[in-house]
C-alpha positions in Angstrom: -0.2 0.1 -0.3 0.8 3.6 -0.5 0.3 6.0 2.7 0.1 9.7 2.2 0.7 12.4 5.1 0.7 16.1 4.1 2.3 18.6 6.2 2.3 22.6 6.3 -1.2 23.5 6.6 -2.0 26.1 8.8 -3.4 29.6 9.7 -2.6 33.2 7.4 -4.0 36.2 6.7 -5.3 36.8 2.8 -2.7 37.4 0.5 -0.7 35.7 2.5 1.4 32.4 1.5 1.6 28.8 2.7 3.0 25.9 1.3 1.9 22.3 1.6 4.2 18.7 1.5 2.5 15.8 1.1 5.1 12.7 1.8 4.5 9.3 -0.1 5.7 5.6 1.8 5.0 2.4 0.7 6.9 0.2 -2.1 5.9 1.9 -4.2 6.8 3.2 -7.9 6.1 6.8 -7.2 6.9 8.1 -10.7 4.2 5.6 -12.1 1.6 8.1 -10.1 0.1 11.1 -10.9 -0.2 13.3 -8.1 -2.8 16.3 -7.3 -4.4 18.3 -3.9 -7.4 18.3 -3.4 -9.9 20.3 -1.0 -13.2 20.5 0.8 -14.5 23.0 2.8 -17.1 22.4 5.3 -20.9 21.4 3.9 -19.2 21.5 0.9 -18.3 18.8 -2.2 -14.4 17.7 -1.9 -13.0 19.5 -5.6 -10.4 19.1 -7.3 -7.1 21.5 -7.4 -4.1 20.6 -8.9 -2.0 17.6 -10.0 1.1 17.0 -12.2 3.0 13.8 -14.0 4.5 11.3 -12.7 7.3 12.7 -13.9 6.5 16.3 -12.9 4.9 17.9 -16.0 2.6 18.7 -17.1 0.4 20.0 -14.5 -3.4 20.9 -14.3 -4.6 22.8 -12.3 -8.2 24.0 -11.2 -9.5 28.0 -13.0 -9.8 29.3 -9.1 -6.3 28.6 -8.2 -4.4 28.9 -11.7 -1.4 32.3 -11.0 -2.1 31.7 -7.5 -1.0 28.2 -6.7 1.8 25.9 -7.9 2.2 22.0 -7.7 5.6 20.1 -7.8 7.4 17.0 -6.9 10.2 15.3 -6.3 10.6 11.9 -6.7 13.6 11.3 -5.3 12.2 12.3 -1.3 8.9 10.9 -2.2 7.0 14.0 -1.9 4.9 16.4 -3.7 4.3 20.4 -2.6 1.9 22.6 -2.8 3.1 26.4 -2.7 -0.4 28.4 -2.1 0.2 32.5 -2.8 -2.3 35.2 -3.0 -4.4 33.4 -0.7 -8.3 34.3 -0.4 -10.3 33.5 3.4 -12.5 31.0 0.9 -9.4 29.1 -0.3 -10.3 28.1 3.9 -10.9 24.3 3.6 -8.8 20.8 4.4 -6.1 19.9 2.0 -6.1 16.3 0.5 -2.7 14.8 -1.0 -4.2 12.0 -3.5 -2.5 9.4 -5.7 -3.7 8.0 -8.8 -2.0 5.2 -11.0 -1.3 5.4 -14.4 -4.2 8.3 -14.9 -3.6 11.6 -17.0 -3.3 15.0 -14.7 -6.8 16.2 -16.8 -8.5 12.9 -15.5 -7.4 12.7 -11.5 -9.6 16.1 -11.6 -12.0 13.1 -11.0 -12.0 11.4 -7.5 -13.8 8.3 -7.9 -10.4 7.3 -9.6 -8.0 8.5 -6.9 -6.3 5.3 -5.3 -4.8 6.7 -2.1 -5.8 9.4 -0.1 -3.9 11.6 3.0 -5.6 12.6 6.2 -5.9 15.8 5.1 -4.4 18.5 6.5 -6.0 22.2 7.5 -5.8 25.7 5.4 -7.5 28.7 7.6 -6.8 31.5 5.5 -8.2 35.0 7.6 -9.9 38.4 6.1 
């Protein structure tokens, strides 16, 4: 199995930045997995944020984060990152790391095909 552990969440003022990390472990070939970030606000459906291919490109982003968030990965460290800049209060949510074997970054926006989920990390953006 693959375990995904997120870190880096916290409280930040609007306009600030955070960098989320997701460390993958287990006997796996990390580069075979497209990796992504999703988020879920209280009372809302979980939504796609960003995804990156197994070799680090291409990337795919939800429209509401384009130009503000950047997804990256370090396969040597089995880790993906989400650099979040210009944060808005509406970005407040639990952010989840996800892994999908062999899927395109576009297809990964559909949550039914996700193979592994992390436990989530809380991001709170104040006004």
